[in-house]
Residue frames as qw, qx, qy, qz and C-alpha x, y, z in Angstrom:
[[0.223, -0.012, -0.452, -0.864, 88.22, 117.75, 104.73],
 [0.654, 0.025, 0.214, -0.725, 84.46, 117.43, 104.80],
 [0.489, -0.010, 0.872, -0.018, 83.22, 113.83, 104.67],
 [0.492, 0.586, 0.634, 0.115, 80.80, 114.83, 101.87],
 [0.120, -0.424, 0.266, 0.857, 82.14, 117.19, 99.23],
 [0.622, 0.578, 0.362, -0.385, 79.47, 118.16, 96.68],
 [0.682, 0.306, 0.491, 0.447, 79.86, 117.45, 93.02],
 [0.170, -0.368, 0.162, 0.900, 81.22, 120.30, 90.90],
 [0.469, 0.727, 0.472, -0.166, 78.88, 122.27, 88.65],
 [0.001, -0.722, 0.399, 0.565, 81.80, 123.73, 86.71],
 [0.609, 0.248, 0.710, 0.253, 80.76, 122.30, 83.34],
 [0.206, 0.198, 0.460, 0.841, 80.35, 123.83, 79.88],
 [0.212, -0.720, -0.475, -0.460, 78.06, 126.86, 80.29],
 [0.557, -0.704, -0.264, 0.353, 79.41, 127.74, 83.73],
 [0.186, 0.977, -0.064, 0.079, 80.95, 131.23, 83.66],
 [0.358, -0.761, 0.535, 0.086, 84.27, 130.02, 85.19],
 [0.931, 0.074, 0.353, 0.055, 84.57, 126.89, 83.07],
 [0.669, 0.701, -0.096, 0.229, 86.70, 128.33, 80.21],
 [0.006, 0.816, -0.479, 0.324, 89.31, 129.79, 82.57],
 [0.668, -0.441, 0.561, -0.213, 89.42, 126.86, 84.98],
 [0.938, 0.274, 0.209, 0.035, 89.59, 124.38, 82.10],
 [0.520, 0.764, -0.265, 0.275, 92.56, 126.28, 80.61],
 [0.242, -0.724, 0.559, -0.324, 94.34, 126.38, 83.97],
 [0.879, -0.170, 0.419, -0.153, 93.67, 122.69, 84.51],
 [0.864, 0.483, 0.002, 0.139, 95.20, 121.86, 81.12],
 [0.281, 0.804, -0.392, 0.348, 98.27, 123.96, 81.86],
 [0.506, -0.593, 0.537, -0.323, 98.78, 122.58, 85.36],
 [0.942, 0.005, 0.325, -0.083, 98.40, 118.98, 84.16],
 [0.742, 0.624, -0.119, 0.215, 100.77, 119.48, 81.25],
 [0.057, 0.809, -0.462, 0.359, 103.40, 121.14, 83.40],
 [0.652, -0.467, 0.538, -0.260, 103.27, 118.27, 85.88],
 [0.002, -0.339, 0.903, 0.265, 103.82, 115.69, 83.15],
 [0.464, -0.172, -0.735, -0.463, 100.25, 114.44, 82.77],
 [0.642, -0.506, -0.053, -0.574, 97.34, 113.53, 85.01],
 [0.924, -0.236, -0.290, 0.080, 98.86, 110.33, 86.44],
 [0.574, 0.205, -0.339, 0.717, 102.22, 111.96, 87.20],
 [0.185, -0.523, 0.118, -0.824, 100.47, 114.90, 88.82],
 [0.793, -0.463, -0.155, -0.364, 98.42, 112.59, 91.05],
 [0.890, -0.094, -0.299, 0.331, 101.50, 110.63, 92.10],
 [0.440, 0.302, -0.246, 0.809, 103.85, 113.56, 92.65],
 [0.319, -0.595, -0.028, -0.737, 101.18, 115.62, 94.42],
 [0.831, -0.488, -0.194, -0.183, 100.49, 112.97, 97.05],
 [0.813, -0.031, -0.251, 0.525, 104.17, 112.31, 97.71],
 [0.207, 0.483, -0.118, 0.843, 104.78, 116.05, 97.98],
 [0.540, -0.632, -0.059, -0.553, 102.06, 116.45, 100.63],
 [0.909, -0.330, -0.226, 0.117, 103.41, 113.49, 102.63],
 [0.655, 0.173, -0.207, 0.706, 106.93, 114.99, 102.58],
 [0.046, -0.587, 0.049, -0.807, 105.75, 118.53, 103.56],
 [0.695, -0.584, -0.104, -0.406, 103.81, 117.17, 106.52],
 [0.928, -0.209, -0.197, 0.236, 106.35, 114.65, 107.76],
 [0.536, 0.343, -0.212, 0.742, 109.25, 117.10, 107.55],
 [0.226, -0.603, 0.135, -0.753, 107.41, 119.32, 110.03],
 [0.857, -0.447, -0.102, -0.234, 106.24, 116.55, 112.37],
 [0.272, 0.645, -0.663, 0.267, 109.83, 115.25, 112.50],
 [0.901, -0.348, -0.118, -0.229, 108.97, 111.99, 114.31],
 [0.834, 0.104, -0.363, 0.403, 112.58, 110.77, 114.60],
 [0.291, 0.341, -0.338, 0.827, 113.65, 113.93, 116.41],
 [0.329, -0.334, 0.192, -0.863, 110.51, 114.88, 118.33],
 [0.068, 0.101, 0.957, -0.263, 108.67, 111.60, 118.94],
 [0.493, 0.364, 0.229, -0.757, 105.49, 113.26, 117.63],
 [0.360, 0.113, 0.892, 0.249, 103.41, 111.10, 115.37],
 [0.217, 0.674, 0.691, 0.143, 100.57, 113.30, 114.07],
 [0.155, 0.524, 0.213, 0.810, 99.69, 116.68, 112.63],
 [0.449, -0.779, -0.319, -0.299, 97.49, 117.43, 115.63],
 [0.723, -0.506, -0.165, 0.440, 100.59, 117.51, 117.88],
 [0.505, 0.316, 0.087, 0.799, 102.14, 120.43, 116.02],
 [0.134, -0.494, -0.269, 0.816, 102.34, 124.04, 117.23],
 [0.399, 0.799, 0.350, -0.284, 100.15, 126.61, 115.46],
 [0.094, 0.810, -0.386, -0.432, 103.15, 128.16, 113.69],
 [0.291, -0.250, 0.878, 0.285, 104.27, 124.76, 112.45],
 [0.473, 0.505, 0.718, -0.070, 100.82, 124.04, 110.99],
 [0.302, 0.884, 0.045, -0.354, 101.00, 127.35, 109.17],
 [0.108, -0.652, 0.630, 0.409, 104.44, 126.54, 107.81],
 [0.529, 0.145, 0.822, 0.151, 103.11, 123.40, 106.15],
 [0.444, 0.799, 0.380, -0.141, 101.02, 125.69, 103.97],
 [0.057, 0.875, -0.355, -0.323, 104.10, 127.65, 103.02],
 [0.375, -0.324, 0.826, 0.270, 105.99, 124.46, 102.17],
 [0.557, 0.450, 0.698, 0.022, 103.10, 123.22, 100.01],
 [0.341, 0.905, 0.072, -0.243, 103.07, 126.53, 98.11],
 [0.082, -0.747, 0.585, 0.305, 106.84, 126.38, 97.44],
 [0.436, -0.131, 0.873, 0.175, 106.84, 122.70, 96.50],
 [0.557, 0.602, 0.560, -0.113, 103.81, 123.05, 94.20],
 [0.272, 0.896, -0.173, -0.304, 105.44, 125.90, 92.32],
 [0.210, -0.556, 0.761, 0.262, 108.51, 123.71, 91.92],
 [0.552, 0.184, 0.812, 0.040, 106.52, 120.74, 90.57],
 [0.496, 0.753, 0.426, -0.068, 104.75, 122.96, 88.03],
 [0.549, 0.019, 0.234, 0.802, 107.77, 125.13, 87.22],
 [0.049, 0.836, 0.381, 0.392, 105.81, 128.33, 87.62],
 [0.318, 0.308, -0.316, 0.839, 107.07, 131.66, 89.01],
 [0.163, -0.550, -0.585, 0.574, 105.92, 133.60, 92.03],
 [0.115, 0.596, 0.418, 0.676, 103.58, 136.48, 91.07],
 [0.202, -0.471, 0.147, -0.846, 101.74, 139.28, 92.73],
 [0.849, -0.355, 0.101, -0.378, 99.83, 136.51, 94.47],
 [0.748, -0.414, 0.513, 0.079, 101.46, 133.12, 95.09],
 [0.513, -0.072, 0.683, 0.514, 102.12, 132.32, 91.43],
 [0.429, 0.543, -0.163, -0.704, 101.35, 133.20, 87.81],
 [0.467, 0.099, 0.853, 0.210, 99.88, 130.69, 85.35],
 [0.336, 0.572, 0.626, 0.411, 98.88, 131.55, 81.77],
 [0.158, 0.401, 0.064, 0.900, 99.62, 135.20, 82.54],
 [0.500, -0.669, -0.256, -0.486, 97.16, 135.31, 85.49],
 [0.092, -0.454, 0.650, -0.603, 97.86, 135.86, 89.13],
 [0.773, -0.240, -0.539, -0.235, 96.84, 132.73, 91.04],
 [0.378, -0.590, 0.529, -0.479, 96.73, 132.21, 94.81],
 [0.609, 0.045, -0.791, 0.024, 97.57, 128.84, 96.42],
 [0.525, -0.486, 0.312, -0.625, 95.64, 127.90, 99.54],
 [0.481, 0.100, -0.865, 0.104, 96.32, 124.85, 101.68],
 [0.598, -0.452, 0.229, -0.622, 94.25, 123.37, 104.47],
 [0.220, 0.100, -0.953, 0.181, 94.52, 120.40, 106.85],
 [0.319, 0.221, 0.619, -0.683, 90.99, 121.18, 107.98],
 [0.398, 0.473, 0.785, 0.044, 87.70, 121.37, 106.09],
 [0.307, 0.906, 0.291, 0.029, 87.94, 124.76, 104.39],
 [0.584, 0.192, 0.050, 0.788, 90.28, 127.43, 103.00],
 [0.134, -0.815, -0.234, 0.512, 90.69, 131.05, 104.12],
 [0.512, 0.581, 0.337, 0.535, 90.65, 133.42, 101.14],
 [0.298, -0.448, -0.136, 0.832, 92.47, 136.81, 101.66],
 [0.314, 0.796, 0.257, -0.449, 90.98, 139.97, 100.22],
 [0.058, 0.653, -0.509, -0.558, 93.72, 140.30, 97.62],
 [0.161, -0.066, 0.936, 0.306, 92.72, 136.92, 96.12],
 [0.443, 0.522, 0.582, -0.439, 89.04, 137.74, 95.72],
 [0.619, 0.714, 0.046, -0.325, 87.96, 137.47, 92.04],
 [0.204, 0.646, -0.713, -0.181, 91.21, 135.69, 91.21],
 [0.876, 0.041, -0.466, -0.122, 91.72, 131.99, 90.45],
 [0.419, -0.614, 0.599, -0.298, 92.91, 129.97, 93.47],
 [0.615, 0.173, -0.769, -0.018, 94.54, 126.59, 93.64],
 [0.664, -0.504, 0.242, -0.496, 92.99, 124.71, 96.56],
 [0.521, 0.261, -0.797, 0.158, 95.01, 122.01, 98.29],
 [0.668, -0.482, 0.249, -0.509, 93.75, 119.83, 101.16],
 [0.424, 0.224, -0.868, 0.128, 95.11, 116.84, 103.04],
 [0.778, -0.416, 0.001, -0.471, 92.90, 114.67, 105.21],
 [0.092, 0.508, -0.828, 0.219, 95.42, 112.87, 107.44],
 [0.605, -0.106, 0.641, -0.461, 92.85, 110.73, 109.22],
 [0.839, 0.366, 0.333, -0.226, 91.64, 109.18, 105.97],
 [0.460, -0.318, 0.578, 0.595, 94.87, 109.64, 103.90],
 [0.449, 0.661, 0.552, 0.239, 92.90, 111.43, 101.17],
 [0.254, -0.380, 0.083, 0.885, 93.96, 114.55, 99.33],
 [0.361, 0.803, 0.468, -0.076, 92.28, 117.19, 97.20],
 [0.291, -0.237, 0.291, 0.880, 93.47, 119.54, 94.44],
 [0.280, 0.719, 0.634, 0.059, 91.02, 121.99, 92.97],
 [0.227, 0.106, 0.172, 0.953, 90.55, 125.31, 91.27],
 [0.008, 0.789, 0.598, -0.140, 88.06, 128.06, 92.00],
 [0.160, 0.506, 0.079, 0.844, 87.60, 131.69, 90.99],
 [0.267, -0.359, -0.668, 0.595, 87.16, 133.24, 94.43],
 [0.133, -0.514, -0.342, -0.775, 84.09, 135.32, 93.59],
 [0.207, -0.232, 0.475, -0.824, 82.42, 137.09, 96.50],
 [0.778, -0.091, -0.128, -0.608, 79.22, 135.06, 95.86],
 [0.827, 0.067, -0.558, 0.032, 81.21, 131.85, 96.59],
 [0.346, 0.205, -0.622, 0.672, 82.53, 133.07, 99.96],
 [0.349, -0.599, -0.676, 0.249, 80.97, 133.31, 103.41],
 [0.040, -0.894, -0.153, -0.418, 79.77, 136.66, 104.65],
 [0.612, -0.779, 0.110, 0.080, 81.65, 136.37, 107.93],
 [0.599, 0.614, -0.374, 0.353, 85.41, 136.92, 108.06],
 [0.756, -0.379, -0.313, 0.432, 88.21, 136.45, 110.54],
 [0.294, -0.851, -0.066, 0.429, 90.28, 139.16, 112.15],
 [0.350, -0.319, 0.502, 0.723, 92.54, 139.28, 109.06],
 [0.490, 0.502, -0.027, -0.712, 89.48, 139.92, 106.90],
 [0.123, 0.197, -0.907, -0.351, 89.79, 136.46, 105.31],
 [0.747, 0.084, 0.162, -0.639, 86.65, 134.62, 104.27],
 [0.402, -0.127, 0.903, 0.083, 86.09, 130.93, 103.75],
 [0.260, -0.015, -0.718, -0.645, 84.35, 129.14, 100.88],
 [0.602, -0.045, 0.318, -0.731, 80.63, 128.83, 101.53],
 [0.610, 0.086, 0.778, -0.119, 78.64, 125.61, 101.26],
 [0.650, 0.702, 0.241, -0.164, 77.30, 126.78, 97.89],
 [0.128, 0.851, -0.464, -0.208, 80.82, 127.89, 96.91],
 [0.516, -0.310, 0.793, 0.098, 82.08, 124.30, 97.16],
 [0.713, 0.460, 0.529, -0.035, 79.96, 123.46, 94.13],
 [0.436, 0.895, -0.078, -0.055, 81.97, 125.96, 92.07],
 [0.369, -0.645, 0.637, 0.204, 85.25, 124.16, 92.64],
 [0.809, 0.464, -0.313, -0.183, 86.70, 122.38, 89.65],
 [0.748, -0.506, 0.431, 0.005, 88.48, 119.27, 90.94],
 [0.469, 0.586, -0.651, -0.112, 91.70, 117.87, 89.50],
 [0.400, 0.042, -0.886, 0.233, 91.93, 115.41, 92.44],
 [0.569, -0.399, 0.091, -0.713, 89.01, 114.66, 94.77],
 [0.845, -0.341, 0.336, -0.238, 89.24, 112.15, 97.64],
 [0.744, 0.509, -0.428, 0.056, 92.43, 110.87, 96.10],
 [0.886, -0.426, -0.044, 0.179, 94.53, 108.47, 98.19],
 [0.314, 0.797, -0.424, 0.293, 97.97, 109.64, 99.19],
 [0.586, 0.138, -0.711, 0.363, 100.73, 108.02, 101.36],
 [0.604, -0.724, -0.283, -0.177, 99.40, 107.62, 104.86],
 [0.135, -0.766, 0.492, -0.391, 101.30, 108.83, 107.90],
 [0.684, 0.106, -0.714, 0.102, 103.13, 105.67, 108.89],
 [0.207, 0.124, -0.676, 0.696, 103.77, 106.76, 112.48],
 [0.503, -0.223, 0.069, -0.832, 100.15, 107.64, 113.10],
 [0.883, -0.106, -0.299, -0.346, 99.37, 103.92, 113.20],
 [0.654, 0.139, -0.629, 0.397, 102.25, 102.96, 115.50],
 [0.580, -0.747, -0.324, 0.030, 101.61, 103.03, 119.28],
 [0.034, -0.930, 0.259, -0.258, 103.56, 105.73, 121.15],
 [0.696, -0.565, 0.443, 0.010, 105.37, 103.16, 123.28],
 [0.870, 0.228, 0.320, 0.297, 106.60, 101.38, 120.18],
 [0.386, 0.850, -0.042, 0.355, 107.87, 104.63, 118.66],
 [0.360, -0.849, 0.356, -0.150, 109.77, 105.30, 121.90],
 [0.841, -0.272, 0.443, 0.148, 111.36, 101.85, 121.83],
 [0.767, 0.528, 0.192, 0.310, 112.40, 102.23, 118.19],
 [0.294, 0.838, -0.141, 0.438, 114.20, 105.53, 118.71],
 [0.648, -0.719, 0.251, -0.020, 115.84, 104.47, 122.00],
 [0.931, 0.081, 0.132, 0.331, 118.40, 102.53, 120.00],
 [0.314, -0.782, 0.242, 0.481, 121.90, 104.02, 119.98],
 [0.238, -0.298, 0.695, 0.610, 122.84, 102.62, 116.54],
 [0.522, 0.282, -0.320, -0.739, 121.18, 102.53, 113.17],
 [0.400, 0.072, -0.902, -0.146, 121.31, 98.71, 113.13],
 [0.035, -0.218, -0.836, 0.503, 119.61, 98.49, 116.54],
 [0.375, 0.348, 0.222, -0.830, 116.86, 101.01, 115.67],
 [0.509, 0.241, -0.576, -0.593, 116.22, 99.21, 112.38],
 [0.297, -0.036, -0.953, 0.055, 115.93, 95.84, 114.12],
 [0.127, 0.312, 0.671, -0.660, 113.48, 97.21, 116.68],
 [0.421, 0.307, -0.162, -0.838, 111.45, 98.84, 113.88],
 [0.579, 0.150, -0.662, -0.451, 110.92, 95.57, 112.06],
 [0.204, -0.102, -0.914, 0.336, 110.44, 93.64, 115.32],
 [0.174, 0.319, 0.521, -0.773, 107.74, 96.03, 116.54],
 [0.552, 0.498, 0.017, -0.669, 105.99, 96.54, 113.18],
 [0.278, -0.122, 0.914, 0.270, 105.48, 93.20, 111.44],
 [0.334, 0.458, 0.816, 0.114, 103.33, 92.26, 108.48],
 [0.212, 0.914, 0.259, -0.231, 103.12, 95.89, 107.27],
 [0.667, 0.475, 0.114, 0.563, 105.08, 97.29, 104.35],
 [0.371, -0.799, -0.033, 0.473, 107.59, 99.96, 105.46],
 [0.557, 0.815, 0.060, 0.148, 108.83, 102.48, 102.93],
 [0.691, 0.225, -0.154, 0.669, 112.40, 103.59, 102.28],
 [0.035, -0.703, 0.063, -0.707, 111.49, 107.06, 103.62],
 [0.733, -0.629, 0.018, -0.257, 110.59, 105.57, 107.02],
 [0.928, -0.078, -0.079, 0.356, 113.72, 103.44, 106.98],
 [0.442, 0.505, -0.117, 0.732, 115.87, 106.50, 106.25],
 [0.323, -0.732, 0.074, -0.596, 114.23, 108.39, 109.12],
 [0.874, -0.482, 0.007, -0.068, 114.86, 105.59, 111.55],
 [0.856, 0.121, -0.088, 0.495, 118.45, 104.88, 110.45],
 [0.168, -0.977, 0.038, 0.125, 119.40, 108.58, 110.71],
 [0.537, -0.456, 0.512, 0.492, 122.50, 107.73, 108.70],
 [0.293, 0.595, -0.403, -0.631, 123.70, 108.51, 105.19],
 [0.332, 0.197, -0.872, -0.299, 124.05, 104.86, 104.11],
 [0.591, -0.145, 0.420, -0.673, 120.70, 103.96, 105.57],
 [0.886, 0.173, -0.245, -0.355, 120.07, 100.95, 103.32],
 [0.397, 0.390, -0.792, 0.251, 123.17, 99.25, 104.78],
 [0.368, -0.238, 0.634, -0.638, 121.15, 98.82, 107.97],
 [0.855, 0.131, 0.047, -0.500, 118.75, 96.55, 106.12],
 [0.749, 0.409, -0.521, -0.022, 121.42, 94.25, 104.67],
 [0.906, -0.322, -0.122, 0.245, 123.44, 91.63, 106.45],
 [0.143, 0.900, -0.278, 0.303, 126.31, 93.62, 107.92],
 [0.337, 0.424, -0.749, 0.382, 128.94, 91.19, 109.22],
 [0.450, -0.307, -0.811, 0.210, 126.41, 89.66, 111.56],
 [0.123, -0.298, -0.431, 0.843, 125.47, 93.08, 112.98],
 [0.200, -0.115, -0.397, -0.888, 122.87, 94.17, 110.41],
 [0.583, -0.031, 0.305, -0.753, 119.15, 94.29, 111.17],
 [0.814, 0.173, -0.412, -0.371, 118.55, 91.26, 108.90],
 [0.505, 0.219, -0.782, 0.292, 121.08, 89.23, 110.95],
 [0.145, -0.147, 0.619, -0.758, 119.74, 90.37, 114.32],
 [0.701, 0.050, 0.104, -0.704, 116.14, 89.52, 113.36],
 [0.717, 0.225, -0.625, -0.214, 117.06, 86.18, 111.79],
 [0.236, 0.181, -0.846, 0.443, 118.26, 84.99, 115.20],
 [0.372, 0.102, 0.556, -0.736, 114.76, 85.63, 116.52],
 [0.333, 0.331, 0.872, 0.136, 113.06, 83.86, 113.55],
 [0.286, 0.788, 0.262, -0.478, 111.99, 87.11, 111.93],
 [0.595, 0.319, 0.480, 0.560, 112.28, 87.45, 108.15],
 [0.029, 0.718, -0.002, -0.696, 113.14, 90.89, 106.77],
 [0.585, 0.350, 0.657, 0.322, 111.90, 90.86, 103.18],
 [0.040, -0.362, 0.259, 0.895, 112.40, 93.24, 100.26],
 [0.608, 0.564, 0.350, -0.435, 109.44, 94.03, 97.99],
 [0.429, 0.715, -0.423, -0.354, 111.86, 94.09, 95.09],
 [0.241, 0.464, -0.851, -0.043, 113.92, 90.94, 95.69],
 [0.097, -0.011, 0.945, -0.312, 111.64, 88.78, 97.86],
 [0.535, 0.056, -0.087, -0.839, 108.30, 89.24, 96.16],
 [0.653, 0.008, -0.707, -0.273, 107.80, 85.51, 95.54],
 [0.357, -0.095, -0.798, 0.476, 108.41, 84.68, 99.21],
 [0.213, 0.064, 0.330, -0.917, 106.15, 87.50, 100.38],
 [0.650, 0.030, -0.330, -0.684, 103.34, 86.09, 98.21],
 [0.596, 0.016, -0.803, -0.005, 104.05, 82.53, 99.31],
 [0.198, -0.109, -0.716, 0.661, 103.72, 83.54, 102.97],
 [0.112, -0.706, -0.669, -0.203, 100.44, 85.35, 102.21],
 [0.300, -0.479, -0.242, 0.789, 101.77, 88.72, 103.35],
 [0.253, 0.862, 0.222, -0.378, 100.53, 92.12, 102.24],
 [0.696, 0.562, 0.174, 0.412, 101.73, 93.11, 98.76],
 [0.436, -0.732, 0.079, 0.517, 104.87, 95.15, 99.12],
 [0.548, 0.835, -0.043, 0.005, 106.12, 97.52, 96.42],
 [0.816, 0.333, -0.183, 0.436, 109.68, 97.47, 95.16],
 [0.192, 0.613, -0.315, 0.698, 110.76, 100.37, 97.42],
 [0.586, -0.551, 0.251, -0.538, 109.43, 98.92, 100.64],
 [0.296, 0.235, -0.900, 0.218, 110.20, 96.13, 103.11],
 [0.757, -0.389, -0.090, -0.518, 108.13, 93.87, 105.33],
 [0.035, 0.382, -0.869, 0.313, 108.98, 91.64, 108.29],
 [0.838, -0.172, -0.259, -0.448, 107.39, 88.41, 109.41],
 [0.346, -0.461, 0.767, -0.282, 108.04, 86.04, 112.33],
 [0.533, 0.109, -0.786, -0.292, 108.04, 82.44, 111.10],
 [0.633, -0.320, 0.351, -0.612, 105.61, 80.31, 113.12],
 [0.953, 0.030, 0.242, -0.179, 105.96, 76.84, 111.69],
 [0.588, -0.320, 0.619, 0.410, 108.67, 74.47, 110.42],
 [0.587, 0.546, 0.536, 0.266, 107.00, 74.62, 107.01],
 [0.151, 0.987, 0.046, 0.009, 107.67, 78.36, 106.89],
 [0.459, -0.678, 0.490, 0.301, 111.30, 77.76, 107.84],
 [0.636, 0.079, 0.672, 0.371, 111.60, 75.35, 104.93],
 [0.414, 0.809, 0.390, 0.147, 109.81, 77.78, 102.60],
 [0.087, -0.966, 0.183, 0.158, 112.16, 80.58, 103.56],
 [0.562, -0.441, 0.604, 0.354, 115.16, 78.33, 103.02],
 [0.632, 0.386, 0.595, 0.312, 114.03, 77.43, 99.54],
 [0.278, 0.919, 0.179, 0.216, 113.96, 81.18, 98.74],
 [0.582, 0.417, -0.266, 0.646, 117.46, 81.66, 100.13],
 [0.296, -0.683, 0.220, -0.631, 116.42, 83.06, 103.55],
 [0.634, -0.024, -0.725, 0.269, 118.08, 81.05, 106.33],
 [0.468, -0.680, 0.142, -0.546, 116.64, 81.34, 109.82],
 [0.121, 0.332, -0.866, 0.355, 118.15, 79.74, 112.87],
 [0.626, -0.338, -0.638, -0.296, 115.90, 76.87, 114.19],
 [0.501, -0.229, -0.693, 0.465, 114.76, 76.40, 117.72],
 [0.021, -0.090, 0.216, -0.972, 112.96, 79.70, 118.40],
 [0.513, -0.394, -0.518, -0.559, 109.40, 78.31, 118.41]]
């Protein structure tokens, strides 16, 4: 998305304000409130994008590596998932809200392409900025005056610079879960997925990526097994926790090891995530032991 998105002028007195305000209220209520909408929307975007990148199967780490048809499919997924979140039906356009046909447009770039059939209709605008991990959710009435004069071969027109000011934002530059794999070097990704077993892949993941919270979604993708959380636990000496402990690496749960995570000065880790850390001093060994985490000595 553009680094500088202009402030909206959709305020009382604007011709589109009554309609966009009513749609905003309905969308927010259907999602369960503004906070729930913000949370679910970001997670939905992350899932739609990651499910197409398929890092565990393809080794690809970023949206830019996708084929053109795959990039298009992300937009389709977003449309389907957003309808499900809001519990709204498909209409003559992408959906119907408050008895009005509404189009849903998604972009991973800096603008949206508006088809001729959506002109003069309300549009839900969705954007994901993968590089900055920021997302956008807005509403606009796609009036001709808000669109560019030029069009593509499908007769679609984008929103003009002036048109951006007529977008009513529900979420603007809102953080959403970053692409974990985007920040992991390609050679590390290769080493992680070379493992033949879930335990081995998990051990390599937490060996290669230390000091950074890793979510359950990433763990599930790496384990590639139904009981993926078993790979985290001690598993008769074969689990990732056991394998890493022999190397002096702590595998900590944000839910159960929060006190030790804070004591070690590590990044705050939420209850659904894990973080690893290689002990570097005897004092850290003793600290871990006091919190019930036993590491084998002699690896310094």
